[in-house]
C-alpha positions as CSV (number, residue, x, y, z in Angstrom):
1,M,52.5,64.8,-64.0
2,S,55.1,63.6,-61.8
3,I,55.9,63.1,-57.8
4,D,58.0,65.8,-56.4
5,E,61.7,66.1,-57.9
6,E,63.3,67.2,-54.9
7,A,61.9,64.0,-53.0
8,T,64.6,61.3,-52.8
9,A,63.0,58.8,-50.2
10,P,62.2,55.9,-51.6
11,W,58.5,55.4,-52.7
12,V,56.1,52.4,-53.4
13,A,53.6,52.5,-56.6
14,Y,50.5,51.0,-55.9
15,A,48.5,50.4,-59.6
16,G,45.7,49.1,-61.1
17,P,42.6,49.7,-63.1
18,F,40.5,50.9,-60.1
19,R,38.6,53.9,-59.2
20,F,40.0,55.4,-56.1
21,P,39.4,56.4,-53.4
22,W,35.7,55.4,-53.6
23,G,33.9,53.4,-56.2
24,E,34.2,49.8,-55.7
25,A,35.8,46.7,-53.6
26,G,38.9,47.3,-55.1
27,S,39.1,51.4,-53.9
28,R,38.7,50.0,-50.5
29,R,41.1,47.4,-50.7
30,V,43.8,49.4,-52.1
31,W,42.9,52.0,-49.5
32,G,43.6,49.6,-46.6
33,N,46.8,48.5,-47.7
34,A,48.0,51.7,-48.7
35,Q,47.4,52.9,-45.2
36,S,49.1,49.9,-43.5
37,L,52.1,50.4,-45.6
38,A,52.1,54.0,-44.7
39,L,51.6,53.2,-41.4
40,S,55.1,51.3,-41.7
41,G,56.7,54.6,-42.9
42,R,56.5,54.2,-46.7
43,R,55.7,56.4,-49.1
44,V,52.6,55.2,-50.9
45,V,51.6,56.7,-54.4
46,V,48.3,55.0,-55.9
47,L,48.2,55.4,-59.5
48,S,44.4,54.4,-60.3
49,G,43.2,54.0,-63.5
50,E,40.8,57.4,-63.3
51,H,41.5,60.3,-65.5
52,G,42.7,62.5,-62.9
53,P,44.3,63.9,-60.8
54,E,46.7,64.7,-62.9
55,T,49.5,65.2,-60.4
56,P,49.6,63.7,-57.3
57,E,47.4,64.6,-54.2
58,E,48.0,64.2,-50.8
59,L,45.2,62.1,-49.0
60,P,44.4,62.1,-45.5
61,G,46.5,59.3,-43.7
62,V,45.5,57.7,-40.7
63,E,47.7,59.4,-38.7
64,A,49.7,62.5,-38.6
65,G,53.0,61.9,-40.6
66,V,52.1,59.2,-42.7
67,S,52.3,59.9,-46.8
68,I,49.6,58.5,-49.5
69,R,49.3,60.1,-52.7
70,H,47.0,59.4,-55.5
71,V,47.2,60.1,-59.0
72,G,44.9,59.0,-62.3
73,V,46.6,57.6,-65.1
74,G,44.0,57.0,-67.3
75,E,43.6,53.2,-67.8
76,L,39.8,53.1,-67.5
77,P,38.3,53.9,-70.9
78,R,36.0,56.9,-70.7
79,P,32.4,56.5,-70.6
80,D,31.7,58.0,-74.1
81,E,34.4,56.0,-76.0
82,P,33.2,53.9,-79.0
83,L,32.8,50.0,-77.9
84,L,36.1,49.0,-80.0
85,A,38.3,51.4,-78.2
86,K,37.2,50.3,-74.7
87,S,37.9,46.5,-76.0
88,L,41.0,47.6,-77.4
89,Q,42.1,49.4,-73.9
90,W,41.0,46.6,-71.8
91,L,42.2,43.8,-73.8
92,V,45.4,45.2,-75.5
93,R,46.6,48.6,-74.2
94,A,45.7,48.1,-70.5
95,G,48.9,49.2,-68.4
96,R,50.7,51.4,-71.0
97,R,49.6,54.7,-69.5
98,T,50.7,53.2,-66.3
99,A,53.9,52.0,-67.5
100,D,54.5,55.6,-69.1
101,W,53.7,57.7,-66.0
102,L,56.3,55.6,-64.3
103,D,58.9,56.1,-66.8
104,A,58.2,60.0,-66.5
105,Q,59.3,60.3,-63.0
106,P,62.3,61.6,-61.7
107,T,62.8,58.6,-59.3
108,R,61.8,54.8,-59.7
109,P,59.5,53.4,-57.2
110,S,61.4,51.0,-54.7
111,H,58.6,48.6,-55.5
112,V,55.2,48.3,-57.9
113,I,52.5,46.4,-56.4
114,V,49.7,45.6,-59.0
115,Y,46.0,45.4,-58.1
116,G,43.3,43.6,-60.7
117,G,45.3,43.7,-63.6
118,G,44.4,41.4,-66.2
119,M,47.0,39.6,-68.6
120,P,47.7,42.9,-71.0
121,Y,48.1,44.8,-67.8
122,M,50.7,42.4,-66.5
123,V,52.9,42.0,-69.5
124,H,53.0,46.1,-69.7
125,L,53.9,46.3,-65.9
126,R,56.4,43.3,-65.3
127,R,58.3,44.3,-68.3
128,W,58.6,47.6,-67.0
129,C,59.8,46.1,-63.7
130,R,62.2,44.0,-65.4
131,R,63.5,46.3,-67.4
132,N,64.0,48.9,-64.5
133,G,65.2,46.3,-61.7
134,V,62.2,47.0,-59.8
135,P,60.5,44.0,-57.8
136,V,56.7,43.5,-58.6
137,L,54.0,42.1,-56.1
138,T,50.7,41.5,-57.3
139,D,47.6,42.1,-54.6
140,V,45.4,39.2,-55.7
141,V,41.8,39.1,-54.3
142,E,39.7,36.8,-56.5
143,W,39.9,33.5,-58.3
144,Y,37.2,34.2,-61.0
145,S,34.5,31.3,-62.0
146,P,33.6,31.6,-65.5
147,K,30.0,32.6,-64.8
148,Q,31.1,35.7,-62.9
149,L,32.8,37.3,-66.1
150,L,31.1,38.9,-69.3
151,G,31.4,35.9,-71.7
152,G,31.8,33.2,-69.8
153,R,34.2,30.3,-69.9
154,F,35.8,31.5,-73.4
155,G,35.1,34.9,-73.4
156,P,38.4,37.2,-73.4
157,L,37.7,38.7,-69.9
158,H,37.9,35.2,-68.2
159,L,41.0,33.8,-70.4
160,S,42.8,37.0,-69.9
161,A,42.2,36.6,-65.9
162,K,43.3,33.1,-66.1
163,V,46.3,33.6,-67.6
164,A,47.2,36.1,-64.8
165,L,46.1,34.1,-62.0
166,R,48.1,31.1,-63.6
167,Y,51.0,32.5,-65.2
168,H,51.7,36.0,-64.3
169,Y,51.0,36.5,-60.7
170,P,53.2,33.3,-59.7
171,R,56.0,34.7,-61.8
172,C,55.9,38.4,-59.5
173,H,58.5,38.4,-56.8
174,G,55.8,38.7,-54.0
175,V,52.0,37.8,-53.5
176,I,49.6,40.0,-50.9
177,A,46.7,37.0,-50.9
178,I,43.4,38.0,-49.5
179,S,42.9,34.5,-47.8
180,S,44.5,31.2,-46.9
181,F,43.3,29.8,-50.4
182,L,45.3,31.9,-52.6
183,E,47.9,32.2,-49.9
184,S,48.5,28.5,-50.1
185,Y,48.2,28.6,-54.1
186,Y,50.9,31.1,-54.6
187,R,53.3,29.9,-51.9
188,D,53.1,26.4,-53.6
189,R,54.4,28.2,-56.5
190,G,57.6,29.8,-54.9
191,C,56.1,33.0,-54.2
192,A,57.3,35.2,-51.0
193,V,53.7,35.6,-49.8
194,V,51.8,37.3,-47.1
195,R,47.9,37.1,-46.4
196,V,45.8,40.3,-45.6
197,P,42.4,40.2,-45.5
198,P,40.3,43.5,-45.9
199,T,41.3,45.9,-43.9
200,L,40.2,49.6,-43.1
201,D,40.5,52.3,-40.1
202,V,38.4,50.6,-37.4
203,R,39.4,53.0,-35.1
204,A,38.4,55.6,-37.2
205,L,34.8,54.7,-37.4
206,G,34.4,55.6,-33.9
207,A,32.0,52.6,-33.5
208,A,33.1,50.9,-30.2
209,P,29.5,49.9,-29.3
210,V,27.4,50.4,-26.6
211,T,24.4,48.7,-25.2
212,P,21.9,48.4,-27.4
213,P,18.3,49.6,-26.5
214,A,16.3,46.7,-25.4
215,P,14.4,44.9,-28.2
216,A,11.2,46.0,-29.4
217,P,8.3,43.8,-27.9
218,G,7.7,40.7,-29.7
219,R,11.4,40.0,-30.0
220,R,12.1,42.1,-33.2
221,V,15.2,41.3,-34.9
222,R,16.4,43.9,-37.6
223,L,18.6,42.8,-40.2
224,V,20.4,44.3,-43.0
225,Y,22.3,43.4,-46.1
226,A,24.7,45.8,-47.4
227,G,26.5,45.9,-50.7
228,S,26.4,44.4,-54.6
229,P,25.4,40.8,-54.5
230,G,26.7,40.5,-57.9
231,R,27.3,36.5,-58.7
232,K,28.4,35.6,-55.0
233,D,26.0,36.4,-52.6
234,L,22.9,34.5,-52.4
235,L,20.9,37.3,-51.9
236,A,17.6,35.7,-53.0
237,E,18.0,32.7,-51.0
238,T,18.7,35.3,-48.1
239,I,15.1,36.8,-48.6
240,R,13.3,33.6,-48.6
241,G,14.8,32.6,-45.2
242,V,13.8,36.3,-43.8
243,D,10.2,35.6,-45.2
244,L,10.2,31.7,-44.0
245,A,10.9,33.1,-40.5
246,A,8.2,36.1,-40.7
247,L,5.5,33.8,-42.1
248,D,6.4,31.8,-39.2
249,G,5.4,34.5,-36.5
250,C,8.9,35.8,-36.0
251,D,9.0,39.4,-35.9
252,V,12.0,39.9,-38.2
253,S,12.7,42.9,-41.0
254,L,15.6,43.1,-44.1
255,D,17.0,46.3,-45.0
256,V,18.3,45.4,-48.6
257,I,21.0,48.4,-49.3
258,G,22.7,48.3,-52.9
259,P,20.7,46.5,-55.2
260,S,17.6,48.4,-56.6
261,P,14.0,47.2,-56.3
262,D,13.8,45.9,-59.9
263,E,17.4,44.3,-59.3
264,V,16.0,42.6,-56.3
265,T,12.4,41.7,-58.3
266,R,14.4,40.1,-61.0
267,E,16.6,37.8,-58.6
268,L,13.9,36.7,-56.9
269,G,11.2,36.6,-59.7
270,A,8.7,38.1,-57.7
271,P,8.3,41.4,-55.9
272,P,10.1,41.1,-52.4
273,P,7.8,40.3,-49.3
274,P,6.6,42.5,-46.8
275,S,9.3,41.6,-44.6
276,V,12.1,43.1,-46.7
277,R,13.0,46.9,-47.6
278,V,14.8,47.7,-50.7
279,R,16.4,51.1,-50.1
280,G,18.7,51.0,-53.4
281,R,21.8,52.8,-53.6
282,V,22.7,55.1,-50.5
283,P,25.5,57.6,-49.9
284,Q,28.5,55.8,-48.7
285,Q,28.7,57.8,-45.7
286,E,25.1,56.6,-44.6
287,V,25.9,52.9,-44.9
288,A,27.6,52.8,-41.5
289,G,24.8,54.2,-39.6
290,L,22.5,51.7,-41.4
291,L,24.6,49.0,-40.4
292,R,24.7,50.2,-36.7
293,G,21.2,50.3,-36.2
294,A,21.0,46.5,-37.1
295,D,20.8,43.8,-34.9
296,F,22.6,41.6,-37.5
297,S,23.9,41.8,-41.1
298,I,23.8,38.7,-43.3
299,L,25.8,36.8,-45.8
300,M,25.2,34.1,-47.7
301,R,27.3,32.3,-50.4
302,E,27.7,28.8,-52.2
303,P,31.2,27.2,-50.6
304,A,32.3,27.4,-54.6
305,R,36.1,27.8,-55.3
306,F,35.5,31.3,-56.2
307,A,34.1,32.0,-52.4
308,Q,36.6,30.0,-51.0
309,A,39.3,32.2,-52.3
310,G,38.0,35.5,-51.9
311,F,37.4,37.1,-48.9
312,P,34.0,39.4,-48.4
313,T,34.6,43.0,-47.4
314,K,31.3,43.5,-46.1
315,F,32.0,41.2,-43.4
316,C,34.7,43.1,-42.0
317,E,32.6,46.4,-42.5
318,S,29.7,45.0,-40.3
319,L,32.1,44.0,-37.3
320,A,33.9,47.2,-37.7
321,N,30.5,49.0,-37.3
322,G,29.7,46.5,-34.4
323,T,27.4,44.7,-35.9
324,P,27.3,40.7,-35.6
325,V,27.2,38.6,-38.9
326,I,24.7,35.8,-39.2
327,A,26.7,33.7,-42.4
328,N,27.6,30.3,-43.4
329,L,31.3,29.8,-43.3
330,T,33.5,30.2,-46.5
331,S,36.8,31.6,-47.3
332,D,38.5,32.4,-44.1
333,L,35.5,33.4,-41.9
334,R,35.8,30.7,-39.7
335,D,38.6,32.1,-38.0
336,H,36.8,35.3,-37.3
337,L,33.3,34.2,-37.2
338,H,32.0,31.7,-33.8
339,D,29.0,30.8,-33.0
340,G,27.3,32.8,-30.4
341,V,30.2,35.1,-30.1
342,E,30.7,37.6,-33.1
343,G,27.5,36.5,-34.8
344,L,25.5,33.1,-35.8
345,V,27.1,30.4,-38.1
346,L,24.9,28.9,-40.5
347,P,25.3,25.2,-41.4
348,D,24.6,25.5,-45.0
349,H,23.6,28.8,-47.1
350,T,20.1,27.5,-47.4
351,A,16.8,29.4,-46.6
352,T,15.8,26.7,-44.2
353,S,19.3,27.2,-42.0
354,L,18.7,30.8,-42.1
355,R,14.9,30.4,-40.7
356,R,16.4,28.6,-37.8
357,A,18.9,31.0,-37.2
358,L,16.3,33.9,-37.0
359,H,14.6,32.2,-34.4
360,R,17.4,31.6,-32.2
361,A,18.1,35.7,-32.9
362,A,14.7,36.3,-31.7
363,D,15.5,34.3,-28.7
364,L,18.4,36.4,-27.8
365,S,18.5,38.4,-24.6
366,A,19.4,42.0,-24.9
367,E,22.5,41.3,-22.7
368,A,23.4,38.4,-25.2
369,R,22.8,40.7,-28.3
370,A,25.0,43.7,-26.5
371,A,27.9,40.9,-26.1
372,M,28.0,40.0,-29.5
373,R,28.3,43.9,-30.5
374,R,31.2,44.4,-28.4
375,A,32.6,41.0,-29.3
376,A,32.1,41.9,-33.2
377,Y,34.2,45.3,-32.9
378,E,36.7,43.7,-30.8
379,R,37.3,41.0,-33.6
380,A,37.5,44.1,-36.3
381,V,40.1,45.8,-34.3
382,A,42.4,42.4,-33.8
383,S,41.8,41.0,-37.2
384,F,40.6,43.8,-40.1
385,D,42.0,47.3,-38.5
386,V,45.0,48.5,-41.1
387,R,47.2,48.9,-38.1
388,A,47.2,45.2,-37.4
389,H,48.8,44.1,-40.9
390,A,51.4,47.2,-41.2
391,A,54.1,45.1,-39.9
392,A,54.0,41.9,-42.0
393,L,53.2,44.1,-45.4
394,D,56.4,46.1,-44.5
395,D,58.4,42.9,-43.6
396,L,57.5,41.2,-47.4
397,L,58.5,44.4,-49.1
398,T,62.1,44.7,-47.0
399,R,62.6,40.6,-47.8
400,L,62.2,41.9,-51.6
401,E,64.0,45.1,-51.8
402,G,67.6,44.5,-53.7
403,R,66.3,41.3,-55.2
404,P,67.1,40.7,-58.6
405,A,64.0,41.5,-60.7
406,Q,64.2,38.5,-62.5
407,T,61.3,36.0,-63.0
408,P,60.8,33.4,-59.9
409,V,61.0,29.8,-61.1
410,P,57.5,28.5,-59.7
411,T,57.0,25.1,-58.5
412,G,54.1,22.7,-58.5
413,R,51.3,22.9,-61.1
414,S,50.6,26.0,-62.9
């Protein structure tokens, strides 16, 4: 159940009630940051919420000599547990098993980084870190809207998230923020902050783009949406925009990867039009090929607070596969998406704007499309590769080493 007892080198615990190394957006977030930390020379142990492996197992790193291990500490309720037991685990006991596992180790971690912990999880982990003199950091990737969580504004999940975001996270010693919105919020409250967008090992994808084949007759535009729209992405509005362009005579098609046909029909209120093919869930290893086979991916979001605070992982994955993006600008996308360079920028999040953009896309020459693919990949290497953020993450942890594990005094509003 413990790390190697003979190992005395410092190690970093990256903990949270998430699945790992695959299964959800949080899995990819933690995997990216863990790789960056390992590249900086730190030993990383990921403590996921799953019920295995029971002892830390080595994971393949981005380069030889780096160390990333994974252990499941069982924070996630089992599917067959009664509803009451699941509720107690999420709302009361979350974090206890992680703290117990840390207590059982022969050496304490140099830092504890928490991803995705609500109020009870943060209570237990902050208490453990305070008692053991270990700096605690939080990896913040969302600012939840009540409509995103079951139960709404006064539901226990939203209240737990709100207390964590406004009370517990500002009292951590460091914050890893996914966006400039969150970076500014926590810096104004006296936290040591580093901004790290979603990251992945771009070079390992082997997607350095070559010149794509010439467009099919009729200036065909192949589009893809890959992901889970949840309550963020405007998938129905996206499909309407594609349909409008198709009805205009534009040779356009959209592959929807992730949602089932029934889910898309419910979202639209009608079956999808002929220009849209709903593939449903596909194996993760096939997604990259589907992205590369498209001329553009599409991302439309309402510019609400939750969209400004987060950062769409699917945007980074598209660029990393050399596929330009058609999107309206939310979060920090304006730093990475320039009209006519890495893709096409929509002035707003309406079907009408997408319709116009698709006509623009159809008019692009093969040379212009190839240039966009190269620019998309180069942007991914510069902005979203795990190597690009290794030094900044290491610097934050270095600044916190030796700092007394006491609660910072936040400034500004809480």
